[in-house]
C-alpha atoms as one frame of an Amber mdcrd trajectory, in Angstrom:
protein
   0.000   0.000   0.000   2.834   2.386   0.806   4.381   1.975  -2.628   0.996
   2.519  -4.312   0.332   5.733  -2.407   3.855   6.963  -3.131   3.361   6.265
  -6.821   0.102   8.207  -6.705   1.729  11.407  -5.459   2.831  12.684  -8.897
  -0.602  11.874 -10.335  -2.293  13.923  -7.607   0.180  16.758  -8.157  -0.485
  16.749 -11.896  -4.238  16.970 -11.360  -3.947  20.008  -9.120  -1.418  21.607
 -11.487  -3.634  21.266 -14.552  -6.687  22.695 -12.790  -4.738  25.547 -11.282
  -2.859  26.579 -14.436  -6.185  27.191 -16.177  -7.430  29.124 -13.149  -4.269
  31.249 -13.075  -4.563  32.106 -16.776  -8.198  33.188 -16.295  -7.176  35.330
 -13.320  -4.599  37.233 -15.352  -7.033  37.648 -18.253  -9.492  39.329 -15.880
  -6.730  41.396 -14.277  -5.620  42.729 -17.656  -9.067  44.234 -18.198  -8.640
  46.372 -15.065  -5.396  48.082 -16.090  -5.236  51.894 -16.289  -5.911  53.369
 -19.724  -3.113  55.095 -21.660  -0.376  53.342 -19.719   2.360  51.339 -21.417
   4.389  50.341 -18.366   1.482  48.937 -16.303   0.293  46.355 -18.876   3.942
  45.524 -19.511   4.467  44.837 -15.803   1.292  42.749 -15.636   2.376  40.743
 -18.671   5.800  40.016 -17.185   4.230  38.981 -13.860   1.789  36.786 -15.768
   4.553  35.187 -17.839   6.646  34.435 -14.769   3.620  33.031 -12.939   2.577
  30.697 -15.745   6.073  29.542 -16.634   5.856  26.133 -14.990   6.528  24.308
 -11.766   4.828  21.394 -10.038   2.369  23.652  -8.112   3.236  21.755  -4.951
   1.862  24.585  -2.794  -1.505  24.307  -4.517  -1.585  20.565  -3.871  -0.675
  21.055  -0.206  -3.461  23.616   0.167  -6.122  21.326  -1.286  -4.884  18.252
   0.574  -4.880  20.231   3.838  -8.573  20.952   3.303  -9.108  17.263   2.507
  -7.702  16.401   5.923 -11.001  17.775   7.221 -13.546  17.095   4.459 -13.786
  15.468   0.996 -16.301  18.117  -0.080 -15.621  21.213  -2.185 -14.408  24.063
   0.007 -15.062  27.735  -0.895 -12.041  29.996  -0.895  -9.474  27.411  -2.025
  -9.135  28.876  -5.513  -8.404  32.330  -4.117  -5.989  30.876  -1.569  -4.188
  29.000  -4.359  -3.887  32.177  -6.426  -2.536  33.978  -3.376   0.084  31.321
  -2.666   1.366  31.287  -6.233   1.388  35.081  -6.548   3.564  35.220  -3.445
   5.812  32.644  -5.104   6.032  34.865  -8.196   7.026  37.794  -5.994   9.798
  35.683  -4.479  11.093  34.487  -7.845  11.245  38.010  -9.277  13.098  39.396
  -6.267  15.413  36.360  -5.985  16.482  36.914  -9.572  17.183  40.582  -8.849
  19.291  39.699  -5.804  21.204  36.983  -7.667  21.310  38.935 -10.957  20.013
  35.792 -12.662  19.492  36.173 -16.407  17.199  33.152 -16.722  14.326  31.562
 -14.857  12.931  28.250 -16.105  14.460  28.635 -19.547  13.339  32.214 -20.216
  14.583  35.685 -19.217  14.071  36.735 -15.608  11.864  39.796 -15.142  14.882
  41.949 -14.289  16.775  40.910 -17.408  13.652  41.261 -19.566  13.452  44.882
 -18.453  17.188  45.349 -19.046  16.735  44.123 -22.610  13.835  46.498 -23.179
  15.555  49.506 -21.634  19.289  48.909 -22.171  20.140  52.597 -21.717  18.185
  52.907 -18.448  19.573  50.242 -16.085  18.254  51.954 -12.948  14.788  52.216
 -14.472  14.944  48.537 -15.435  15.897  47.630 -11.867  13.141  49.779 -10.395
  10.509  48.317 -12.704  11.590  44.763 -11.799  11.338  45.558  -8.077   7.887
  47.060  -8.604   6.744  44.026 -10.620   7.716  41.798  -7.692   5.952  44.153
  -5.272   2.835  44.078  -7.449   2.719  40.268  -7.251   3.065  40.430  -3.460
   0.201  42.893  -3.000  -2.004  41.016  -5.462  -1.464  37.897  -3.356  -3.162
  39.615  -0.419  -5.804  41.373  -2.506  -7.060  38.146  -4.053  -7.693  36.667
  -0.600  -9.717  39.694   0.437 -12.146  39.021  -2.433 -12.676  35.334  -1.611
 -16.363  34.245  -1.348 -16.082  33.363   2.340 -17.084  35.146   5.566 -15.151
  38.312   6.392 -13.561  36.761   9.472 -12.157  33.904   7.430 -10.837  36.277
   4.764  -9.044  38.248   7.449  -7.560  35.117   9.015  -6.313  33.854   5.658
  -4.817  37.230   4.770  -3.026  37.232   8.128  -1.480  33.838   7.293  -0.202
  35.153   3.970   1.128  38.393   5.459   3.060  36.377   8.039   4.373  34.028
   5.345   5.513  36.984   3.246   7.364  38.599   6.141   9.011  35.293   7.080
  10.146  34.795   3.485  11.825  38.205   3.366  13.557  37.420   6.665  14.669
  34.122   5.127  16.144  35.930   2.153  18.116  38.197   4.511  19.331  35.139
   6.433  20.283  33.508   3.141  22.540  36.441   2.272  23.975  36.520   5.803
  24.816  32.798   5.552  27.577  33.547   3.069  29.439  35.926   5.404  31.748
  34.953   8.257  32.563  31.354   9.245  30.742  28.520   7.443  27.327  28.020
   9.044  26.463  24.901  11.021  23.520  22.601  10.408  21.126  24.518  12.679
  21.821  27.790  10.889  21.312  26.150   7.498  18.032  24.610   8.680  16.837
  28.010   9.911  17.515  29.577   6.515  15.563  26.780   4.813  12.718  27.154
   7.277  12.283  30.895   6.843  13.161  31.211   3.163  10.994  28.392   1.838
   9.289  26.046   4.317   7.109  28.651   6.010   5.516  29.982   2.847   5.737
  26.878   0.645   4.503  24.292   3.145   3.282  25.773   6.431   1.185  28.572
   4.898  -0.684  26.220   2.498  -1.367  23.867   5.409  -2.755  26.689   7.515
  -4.824  28.141   4.653  -6.333  24.800   3.680  -7.320  23.965   7.244  -8.773
  27.437   7.789 -10.860  27.227   4.618 -12.180  23.811   5.692 -13.252  25.159
   9.082 -10.387  23.839  11.221  -8.362  26.086  13.518  -4.691  25.450  12.640
  -3.509  27.198  15.809  -4.493  24.129  17.834  -2.018  22.026  15.834   0.558
  24.646  14.888   3.545  23.054  16.617   3.309  19.807  14.663   2.362  21.586
  11.428   5.442  23.799  11.780   7.641  20.778  12.535   6.341  18.925   9.478
   6.887  21.996   7.288  10.431  22.531   8.569  11.424  18.891   8.024   9.966
  18.796   4.504  11.577  22.139   3.690  14.983  21.051   4.980  14.807  17.733
   3.110  13.808  19.526  -0.075  16.541  22.160   0.190  19.184  19.533   0.911
  17.973  17.650  -2.147  18.272  20.778  -4.313  21.754  21.488  -2.962  22.812
  17.876  -3.503  21.583  17.948  -7.096  23.334  21.263  -7.707  26.687  19.683
  -6.898  26.320  16.018  -7.811  23.548  15.533 -10.360  24.197  14.726 -14.013
  23.853  17.859 -16.139  22.020  15.807 -18.783  19.361  15.006 -16.164  18.995
  18.418 -14.484  19.366  20.504 -17.635  21.824  22.932 -16.042  25.529  23.054
 -15.364  26.588  21.567 -12.030  28.151  23.677  -9.302  26.157  26.916  -9.488
  26.350  27.292  -5.698  30.137  27.133  -5.856  30.273  29.650  -8.698  27.978
  32.057  -6.854  29.805  31.698  -3.520  26.774  30.170  -1.790  27.358  28.083
   1.333  24.714  25.486   0.655  24.203  22.231   2.559  26.390  20.430   0.021
  29.150  23.044  -0.025  29.261  23.225   3.791  29.404  19.422   3.970  32.431
  19.428   1.652  34.118  22.149   3.734  33.485  20.158   6.904  34.904  16.951
   5.377  38.116  18.454   4.008  41.295  19.993   5.385  44.507  21.497   4.055
  44.839  21.840   0.305  41.475  20.209  -0.375  39.618  22.677   1.808  41.654
  25.529   0.328  40.442  24.455  -3.137  36.793  24.695  -2.035  37.303  28.041
  -0.302  39.086  29.394  -3.376  36.212  28.291  -5.616  33.725  30.074  -3.351
  35.787  33.255  -3.313  36.335  33.411  -7.084  33.243  34.325  -9.049  32.575
  31.799 -11.791  34.915  28.897 -11.026  35.595  26.623 -14.005  33.876  23.316
 -14.791  37.227  21.640 -14.177  37.338  23.030 -10.626  33.768  21.896 -10.006
  34.708  18.408 -11.229  37.703  18.284  -8.851  35.493  19.278  -5.921  32.884
  16.693  -6.911  35.600  14.037  -6.957  37.045  14.889  -3.550  33.538  15.154
  -2.084  32.737  11.636  -3.261  36.045  10.331  -1.955  35.141  11.716   1.484
  31.643  10.207   1.313  29.883  13.583   1.316  27.374  12.452  -1.313  26.352
   9.405   0.738  26.029  11.428   3.952  23.857  14.020   2.249  21.574  11.348
   0.797  21.265   9.868   4.279  20.397  13.262   5.783  17.788  13.857   3.069
  16.154  10.492   3.771  16.200  10.969   7.540  14.509  14.372   7.350  11.912
  12.960   4.958  11.267   9.981   7.248  10.890  12.254  10.274   8.380  14.370
   8.356   6.469  11.251   7.339   6.353  10.135  10.967   4.925  13.500  12.031
   2.198  13.232   9.390   1.424   9.633  10.385   0.521  10.954  13.834  -2.379
  12.888  12.289  -4.281   9.724  11.391  -6.479   9.518  14.527  -7.559  13.135
  14.032  -7.937  13.623  10.298  -9.029  11.737   7.160  -6.737   8.810   6.374
  -6.529   9.416   2.600  -5.208  12.954   2.998  -2.930  11.943   5.862  -1.368
   9.341   3.567  -0.643  12.035   0.995   1.266  14.118   3.543   3.028  11.032
   4.867   4.170   9.858   1.446   5.017  13.234  -0.117   8.434  13.732   1.553
   9.342  10.075   0.999   8.498  10.359  -2.701  10.524  13.576  -3.059  13.539
  12.106  -1.263  13.758   9.233  -3.753  14.791  11.602  -6.555  18.379  12.334
  -5.503  20.251  10.014  -7.826
């Protein structure tokens, strides 16, 4: 039964993704009709926000939202569509601003919003930067606005908006912590987990859980400790997986060049694990790669080799599995309280994700 449920996770995700992508497109079509007349920049900003929002992704947050409501009831729940739009608009805000901070030219195979503006206004770099910041801000404020128009009682709208406002603030704090991580001595495991928690887990996992339960009539505050623990464990496992793949995965599989964290000087889980495992000239090689912007593929390959020789890849895979198993155990404890089918989804989701680490 466990294997069957695990195999069903991607099917459930695909169903939510297909429904939501159509909903998101309709939302932006309606939004475009409300734009100010005689403006060129406003429709341009809306189009870039739309393009970034519809560019892909598994829509995991949308699935978590709907499955959280299904913990309480199998029936249709008003307000879930608006909550899903809100979650993904906040994600769009984060992607736009992340790309500004990292000066990333691409996002999911197409220009980032910042670089799209730079291409359109090559002689006005400060204007391009300002417009990109404002496009990200627009997505953030739309994420709250859409909740305040949900067809649910006013008290519920307010409670859901409060969840999203908290998630947004936590995400910005996480971004600050992420930048701070790369200064001073290499961070320890607790510091890395805290960055993962604030930067991604709280808005990608905890907020959808809270919103889905609220919409279904359940007070998440009564269960917040275990919800937050589940979210943190899933977020940490997922971030470790991403960091592992960044260093060790086959480029032909991931579609991008390995070692971007090294080239950008980011002290990820994988990079910190290599630093911890090495001394002398080996450690000096890693530190040099972090300090020099854009280290060569040959340097990345040398670091991959020494990391494997020290067993860093195996230890990371073990840490990913352990965090996923702990998250699954937390979710399994929900069975006496909530619907078994939805509990199984939350129990199997981290286990399914942890399998895809090579």
